[in-house]
N, C-alpha and C positions, 0 to 999 in steps of 0.2 A: 504494500500500500504506500502511496506517495506521501510525503510530508504534508502537503496541503490538504489532502483528503483526510489523513489521520488527524490533523489539527481541527478541521471542520467537524469531524465526528466527535472529537473530544469536547468541543464547544456545545454540541447538541446533547450528548450524553454525558454522564458524570465520570466516566472511567477513562483516564488517559491511556493511550496505546503506546506512545513513544516517549522516551525521556525528553526529546526535543519539544514535545507538546507541553510538558510540565514547565519547562524552562522558557517557553515563548513569552514575549513581552505582553501579548494579549491576555495571557493568564495572570500576569501581574496586575493588569488593569481590572480584571474581573475578580480578583482575589477577595475584595470586601463583600462581594455578593455570593461567594461560594462557601461561606460559613466555616472557614479553616481548612477546606479540602485542598486548596493549592499549597498552603503552608505544610500540610501533612505530607503530600506527595513530594515536596521539595526537601523534606527533613530526613535525617537518618532514622527516625522512628518508623518510616515506611518499611524499612528492611526488617525491623523487629516484628512488625505485624504481618508483613507480606514478604516472605523470603524469596518469592519468585519475582519481585518487583511489581509491575502492573499487569502481568500476564495471568490469564485464566486458562487452565489446561484445556486446549482444544474447544474453546467456547463456541465457535460456529457449529461444530458437530453436536454439542450438547443442546444448543438453542433450538435446533431443528426438531428435536423430540417434543418440545413444548408445543410448537405450532402444529405439528402433525397430530399429536394425541388430543389436544384441546379442540382442534378443528374437526376431528372425527367425532368427538363427543357432541359438539355443538350441532353438527350436521345430522346427528342421529344415526351415524353409521355403526357406532359401537356404544355400549352402555357406559355411563359416566364412570362407574366403578372400574370397568375394564380399562378405560382410557387412563385413569389415574394410576392404576396398577402398572400399566405399561410405561407411563411417564416416570414412575419410581424405578422400574427395573432397567430400562434402556440406558439411561445415563450411567447407572452403576456398572453396567457391562462395559461401556466405553472406558470409564475410569479404571476399571479392573485391568483392561487391556493395556492402558497407559502405564499403570503401576507395574504390571508384569514385564513390560518391555524395558523398564529401567531408563527410558529416554530422558526423564526429567530428574534423575538422580534423587537426592534427598528431598527435593521439592515436589516430587511426584505425589499423586493422590495416595492416601492410606485409608482403605475402607474397613469398616467394622465387619466382623463376621455376621452372616445372616442368621437371625434367630426366628423361632416359631412365633407366629402372631399372638398366640395365647400368652406366651411368656412375656412378650412386649407389653401386651395390654394389662398384665398383672402388676406392672411396675407402678410405684406411687407417681401420681401426676400424669399418667399416660392418658391418651384419648380413650374414650369409652367404646366398647365393642358395639357393633351394629345390633339393634334389637331385632327379635324375631319378627315383630310387626311394627315397622317404622311409622305406619300411618293407620292407627287404630280407628275404628268407626266412631263417629261422633255420638255423644250421649245427650239426650234431652233431659233436662233437669226441671222438675216441677217448681214453678215460681214460688208458690206459697210455701212449699217445703223448704226451698232455699232461704226464704225470709225467716221462717221459723227456726231453722238451724242457726242462722246468723244471730237472731235474737237470743237464743239459748247460749250461744258462745260469746257474743260480744255486745249484746243489747241491740237496740233498734238501729238499723242502718241510717247513715246520714242521707240527706235528700239526693245527693249525687255521688254515691260511693262506687268505686271502680272494681269490677269483678272480672279479672282476666280480659277476654275480648269483649265482654258485655259491660254495659253501664246500667246500674240500677238508678232509675230516675223515679221521682214520685209518680206512681201509677203504672210502671212497667219497665221492661228491659229494652235496651237499644243496642244494636251492633255498634262497636266503637271503631271508627277510623280516624280518631282524633284523640288528643289528650284532654282530660277534664270534660 
């Protein structure tokens, strides 16, 4: 990529591609608007945080997986779950190939061992497993019974108390597409 194209891409996106982009005078002019990004890329701290400099291992190859899988899901060609599983698996396969090749030395990707989903979901703070029924059938609640349960537990409801997606208003329930 030429210096002028690289510099233009760096101005449009936040990640510099070349050292010359970071050192360019136009970046000095834009530094106050970049929230410390220019100073970071020009400092020795960059190496402490990013030992590869400004490089992302084979970013163009990895980026295509996002567009391919999300596009298939949006177009309805595959289920969303399938697309997201593919999006998780495919970049890992590329990164594993890069790691095995040793082409990037100590700065190459280091992947964790793959573990069973159940083991992952049992960890504290992990996402929750998919429910057997993600969209249960709605349930109609008797209005008088609802008010009676409320009175027994909390006293009489205020004139405009909010109950989930419904709003109790003097005289009845209304669907809520607004706050208050």
